[in-house]
C-alpha positions in Angstrom: -14.4 120.4 16.1 -13.6 120.1 19.7 -14.7 117.2 22.0 -17.4 119.2 23.8 -19.0 120.2 20.5 -19.2 116.5 19.4 -21.0 115.6 22.6 -23.6 118.2 21.7 -25.6 115.6 19.7 -26.6 113.9 23.0 -29.2 116.3 24.1 -30.8 119.5 22.7 -30.5 121.2 26.0 -26.9 120.1 26.3 -26.3 121.3 22.7 -27.5 124.8 23.6 -25.3 124.9 26.7 -22.3 123.5 24.9 -22.7 125.8 21.9 -22.8 128.8 24.2 -19.6 127.5 25.9 -17.8 126.7 22.6 -18.7 129.9 20.9 -20.1 130.5 17.5 -18.1 131.8 14.5 -21.0 134.1 13.6 -20.6 136.1 16.8 -24.3 135.5 17.7 -25.0 135.5 21.4 -26.9 132.4 22.6 -29.3 132.7 25.6 -29.9 129.5 27.5 -33.3 129.2 29.2 -33.5 126.2 31.5 -36.5 124.0 31.1 -37.9 121.3 33.3 -38.8 117.9 32.0 -41.5 115.8 33.6 -40.3 112.4 34.8 -42.7 109.6 35.5 -43.3 108.9 39.1 -44.6 105.8 41.0 -47.4 107.8 42.7 -50.2 109.7 41.0 -50.1 113.5 40.9 -51.8 115.2 43.8 -52.7 118.2 41.8 -56.1 119.6 42.7 -56.9 120.1 39.0 -55.9 116.5 38.0 -59.4 115.1 38.5 -62.7 116.4 39.5 -63.9 115.4 42.9 -66.7 112.9 42.9 -70.2 114.2 43.6 -71.6 113.0 46.9 -73.8 110.0 46.6 -77.5 110.4 47.4 -78.5 108.8 50.6 -81.4 106.3 50.5 -84.6 107.4 52.1 -85.8 105.8 55.3 -88.9 103.7 55.7 -91.9 105.9 55.8 -93.4 107.0 59.1 -96.5 105.0 60.1 -99.9 106.6 60.6 -102.3 104.7 62.7 -105.9 104.1 61.8 -108.5 105.8 64.0 -109.3 103.7 67.0 -105.8 102.2 67.2 -103.5 102.9 70.1 -99.7 102.5 69.6 -98.1 100.1 72.1 -94.6 100.3 70.6 -92.7 101.4 67.6 -89.3 100.2 66.5 -87.0 99.7 63.5 -85.1 96.7 62.1 -82.4 96.7 59.4 -82.1 93.1 58.2 -79.4 92.3 55.6 -80.8 89.6 53.3 -78.8 87.5 50.9 -80.4 86.6 47.5 -83.6 84.6 47.8 -83.6 84.9 51.6 -86.3 86.1 54.0 -86.7 87.9 57.3 -89.6 87.0 59.6 -91.3 89.2 62.2 -93.8 88.0 64.7 -95.7 90.9 66.3 -96.5 88.9 69.5 -92.8 87.9 70.0 -91.6 91.4 69.2 -94.0 92.9 71.8 -92.9 90.3 74.4 -89.2 91.0 73.6 -89.9 94.7 74.4 -91.5 93.8 77.7 -95.0 94.6 76.5 -98.0 92.3 77.0 -99.4 91.9 73.6 -103.2 92.4 73.2 -105.4 89.5 72.2 -105.2 88.6 68.5 -108.7 90.1 67.9 -107.3 93.5 69.0 -103.7 93.3 67.8 -102.8 95.5 64.8 -99.3 95.4 63.2 -98.2 98.1 60.9 -95.0 98.1 58.9 -93.2 100.1 56.2 -90.1 99.1 54.4 -87.4 100.8 52.3 -84.4 99.2 50.6 -81.4 101.1 51.9 -78.7 99.2 50.1 -78.1 99.0 47.2 -79.3 102.5 46.5 -80.8 103.4 44.1 -82.6 100.0 44.3 -82.6 99.2 40.6 -83.7 95.6 39.7 -84.4 94.9 43.4 -87.4 92.6 44.0 -88.7 92.7 47.6 -92.0 91.2 48.7 -93.8 91.3 52.0 -96.2 88.5 53.2 -98.5 88.0 56.1 -98.7 84.4 57.1 -101.6 83.3 59.3 -103.7 80.2 59.9 -102.0 78.2 57.2 -102.3 81.0 54.6 -99.8 83.3 53.0 -101.0 86.7 51.7 -98.9 89.0 49.6 -99.2 92.5 51.2 -96.9 94.4 49.0 -93.9 94.4 46.7 -91.2 96.7 45.5 -88.2 98.6 47.1 -90.6 100.4 49.4 -94.1 100.2 50.8 -96.5 100.0 53.7 -98.8 97.2 55.0 -100.7 96.2 58.1 -102.2 93.0 59.5 -102.9 91.3 62.8 -101.7 88.2 64.5 -99.4 86.0 62.5 -96.0 86.3 61.1 -94.8 88.9 58.6 -92.1 88.0 56.1 -89.8 90.3 54.1 -88.4 88.3 51.1 -85.5 89.3 48.9 -86.2 87.8 45.5 -83.2 89.7 43.9 -79.9 88.2 42.8 -77.9 90.6 45.1 -77.7 91.2 48.9 -80.1 93.9 50.1 -80.5 95.9 53.3 -84.1 96.7 54.1 -85.1 99.2 56.7 -88.4 97.9 58.3 -90.2 100.3 60.6 -93.1 98.8 62.6 -95.8 99.7 65.1 -97.5 97.2 67.4 -101.0 98.6 68.0 -104.1 97.7 69.9 -107.6 98.3 68.5 -109.7 100.2 71.0 -113.0 99.8 69.2 
């Protein structure tokens, strides 16, 4: 057996090629069909069928629009987006907010403060515990809890509390109003 025929044991493809070159005593023709062999690469395949594209994530809803009670005139409306670490709170004083916007706040007997809130991150807000308090004259009243809600009050300070174990972003929409009755 010739040297090229002995090397044929190295590769099946090489064997086919060499046998065709060496010839066959049976007189059979050999057809060689080239094949390609995949080789590992350092970068992942960019084939469009390699993986399904991820579905777009749902966007968190915004804090609900605020409807004023009859006999209340809106002086200002705004939005805050505090980011609260676990067990932290965000305070809002309607009088200070009005003054910060260049508005003379009404007297406490006529001031009405509305707010709505919505956890925007994480979304969906699974296992998120947010509470909203109204602090006034030495008291602290729970106005609402959960990832979203609405509340209202008057003079005093409002507090959004993150009782969760993760950071949260809460959208707080508020209206500073004046009772006209």
